[in-house]
C-alpha positions as CSV (number, residue, x, y, z in Angstrom):
1,M,14.0,-64.7,-22.5
2,T,12.2,-61.6,-24.0
3,T,8.7,-62.1,-25.5
4,L,8.3,-59.9,-28.9
5,T,4.6,-59.6,-30.1
6,L,3.7,-58.2,-33.7
7,I,0.4,-57.2,-33.9
8,S,-0.6,-56.7,-37.6
9,K,-3.2,-57.6,-40.0
10,P,-3.2,-59.2,-43.5
11,D,-2.4,-57.1,-46.5
12,C,-0.8,-54.4,-44.6
13,H,2.3,-52.9,-46.1
14,L,3.9,-51.2,-42.9
15,C,3.1,-54.7,-41.3
16,D,5.4,-56.6,-43.7
17,V,7.9,-53.8,-43.4
18,A,7.9,-54.3,-39.4
19,R,7.9,-58.1,-39.9
20,D,11.1,-58.0,-42.0
21,V,12.8,-55.4,-39.3
22,V,11.8,-58.0,-36.7
23,E,13.3,-60.6,-38.6
24,V,16.7,-59.1,-39.6
25,V,17.1,-58.1,-35.7
26,I,16.2,-61.4,-34.2
27,A,18.8,-63.3,-36.8
28,D,21.3,-61.4,-35.2
29,L,20.8,-62.2,-31.6
30,P,21.6,-65.6,-29.8
31,E,19.4,-68.4,-30.5
32,G,16.4,-68.6,-27.8
33,R,16.8,-65.1,-26.3
34,V,13.7,-63.9,-27.9
35,E,10.2,-65.6,-28.7
36,V,8.3,-64.0,-31.7
37,Q,4.6,-64.4,-31.9
38,E,2.4,-62.3,-34.3
39,L,-1.4,-61.7,-33.8
40,S,-3.5,-60.5,-36.4
41,I,-6.1,-57.6,-35.1
42,L,-8.9,-59.3,-37.4
43,D,-8.6,-62.5,-35.2
44,D,-9.3,-60.8,-31.9
45,Q,-12.1,-58.2,-31.2
46,A,-10.0,-56.6,-28.4
47,L,-6.7,-56.4,-30.3
48,Y,-8.8,-54.6,-32.8
49,E,-10.3,-52.1,-30.3
50,L,-6.9,-51.3,-29.1
51,W,-4.5,-51.2,-31.8
52,W,-6.2,-50.7,-35.2
53,E,-5.1,-47.3,-36.0
54,K,-1.4,-47.7,-34.9
55,I,-0.5,-51.1,-36.5
56,P,1.9,-52.6,-37.0
57,V,2.7,-52.6,-33.3
58,V,5.5,-54.2,-31.3
59,L,5.3,-55.3,-28.0
60,L,8.2,-56.2,-25.7
61,D,6.9,-58.4,-23.0
62,G,3.6,-56.9,-23.1
63,Q,4.7,-53.4,-23.2
64,L,4.6,-50.9,-26.2
65,H,7.9,-50.7,-28.2
66,A,6.7,-49.1,-31.4
67,H,4.0,-48.6,-33.6
68,W,3.6,-47.5,-37.4
69,R,7.3,-47.8,-37.9
70,V,9.7,-50.0,-36.5
71,S,13.5,-49.1,-36.0
72,P,16.2,-51.6,-36.5
73,D,18.6,-49.7,-34.3
74,R,15.9,-49.0,-31.6
75,L,14.5,-52.4,-31.5
76,R,18.3,-54.0,-31.3
77,A,19.0,-51.8,-28.4
78,A,15.8,-52.8,-26.4
79,L,16.6,-56.4,-26.9
80,S,20.2,-56.0,-25.9
């Protein structure tokens, strides 16, 4: 199982777009293949310091996959 972490913050338009892309891509995969978690930089000072200027950020198993804009095709390929 892959863990996909979306790092975002409230009222972030690009975060909303990234969330939609993640949802669409995950919906096309077999159930149970990807665990999705979302973390806000406003809830964690360490996350804020690391990612504040790059949100939204997508991590796959803790490794940076994308920031600012999430490509559905690239995400789908990485999860295949």
